[in-house]
Steps between C-alpha positions, in 0.01 A plus 500: 500500500149435617474254788156359439501172695179361347669237283762402758249464782235333287734240354667416831158421652415234240499134619780293347709189553732286285303347211192702612552840339165536321383792716819692419457429129141623519603818682770583243277425204240733647770766553612461139141527373457871571456704178834679515690176566304272270611694195867494604551154655439157354434235764582135436496187712752236399470121506581473873300799623772764515368845411664714230422873474642636175566871450601567139571865422829486309616365165545127466878530495502652850587212735237369739564538871342236725411604854410196712332451837311209652137482609514249787593516868545224758151385597253224585262297286227300674554128458210337690221626726378311808158504659643595840618848401854381437651477155835457328679728258828477316740791518745577222781751536805563713377550856658321797266243662585651840320819395164322463431417865174665611501738204174636362406430139212620283336334200341687213127452448380673181144629482473354150704267285812652351459605139801362322712761326338567164436847363452722805400291803417672825659394824260298714387639832548282804631477851767326705400223742735472801665180620791399720784256445455199730792289381752493219681222320833618370580460133712205392683491169289679243177454697338821631426577862164358614311680776199405709281803567183581691239763417460776755160534673396811305479297177139416412429135407347596165818692415730216598301257286588708194873457558625201307819346362709757320378801700783749557627575850742769612619624836230693688636846439307817416477663159791716392557836664774758557690581816672826412713403198481128570247293305379186679303217338439128533676475161780716369703211353441526213174682437680825582748405226213436260353837600829670408456359150144632474607848612781496243254413222270783610787748481602376156142539382460846657826620346437334163852360535648333193594160639420130466442347843361167611388469861517127573314392813588143589344227712622285789840661559488402866523129417802522272436757225241282324352769274838655422650162416211428265552838331872429457489132404209539259617839368173667591695824474748572220817291531798686642318826567576731793305425820496716811346321797307716746501353849473575866797357686580472869641828632866470598729716717677601179165553317251654743151627434462866410837540325352464154432211262768234473674414174556133578835383369416143597315270736598200712560287192631719218639838401310664217580653161787749545401703195129525585575569866741774396240655268243514781765648731592767245136601461466518880814709525371736234178556694697560821721755322190700408310450827678498834192349663522183293680216676582149388707206617711247309539185704527124503171380653579143602206440733337278236492401135275679250356443154789686335723203584265272307504727196879541513550123525311458171698758307302818553673834559365527854534761771293587805378783717323476832339672795647434844236292681413492867365178656597285203230239422311637801764365741525778756836673523641536850496879460163528325321812634227433754247681278533240223202257517566142607315167469698312760823515696709456186269621219469864388401715204769549239624857451661714232598865507304730270811699407654177374183403312451824310875530445493163328203603285693809394818303426334229291297757307828670410664169409210410273496842334872480422536129433572552130844622613582173676765273348523150648878483462772712654577692180406843634692446823799361311505804268475738795792331674704486180446872435610582855809283458598645163440865591609520863706200604702345221759773455554539873552129545749486213692813604561394860836332556473229766879448510 
């Protein structure tokens, strides 16, 4: 499989924050507007701003598979600017307030106004303006964290004046890059998951695969699955259909980086569809039988709760896969390698392993290509067990005298 990192790196460099995903939407619409993709993918935006990429290359009776990832990441939005070089920003997402002290932040200044996503918008050029956290007010109840920040001296006054309420801020980390097989970026959660979906669509298009796949890219997951809940409650995707969430999830001792993609049997809140999880596992096992180099993991990833829980709670046949994530939500792991960029004592670039990433692309491409064989009940498993019982076990059980 080709390991062209253009899409992964490009997407993970895009500014984003909860409720502020317009740059990501613009990037993906531009990606989908290339001639070879435009003829194969229909792009829709739903009533709440979730993005739907529809690949329709099979008969109508072939069931639709929904692959889902989210477009936001914990981040800042400017609230008010002061004349003294200090300003306030709200921060949404799960990062401990103790990690903020003295950390460096950067705010996106576009060269031109963002073209909203219609037809084929181009991504705006721009630059990051650096600032530093001066103080932080911890969140209370449902209120977000509020931080007081100060611009660093290298910021020009005319640049600062163009930063206003709603401007996106992220930790002051460099653009994505590779360190051997480790990919480091200011955002992997969950733009790397979204990138997996884009790579899968490209492979379906290249292979002219007969499948019906919807890549659903949702908003504001980091503040309680807002976009996913809207999709489920308002039935913005077909009621009861199969949904496979694509996430990055905190690496665990039992699910380390570099051991392959993780088939996520559950999260901190819920265990997922046994039948859909088993189907994904069977496809992974089939690939491994044919290719000794292919590795995968099947684990409970209870470091957090993901969108698949929201879909399952509203009656969808939901499962999940994920990439083991280093420096979850940019909170530096104690054993994070020294070469990984930092933006403070407790803030670092997130990391994923490229073997895991491309393994997950391969697995989901296979799942999509063979999804017509999926049955959402346990009929196939029940028949297999019954056949084994009737042919191999029944007579032996009945002929053995326990007395």
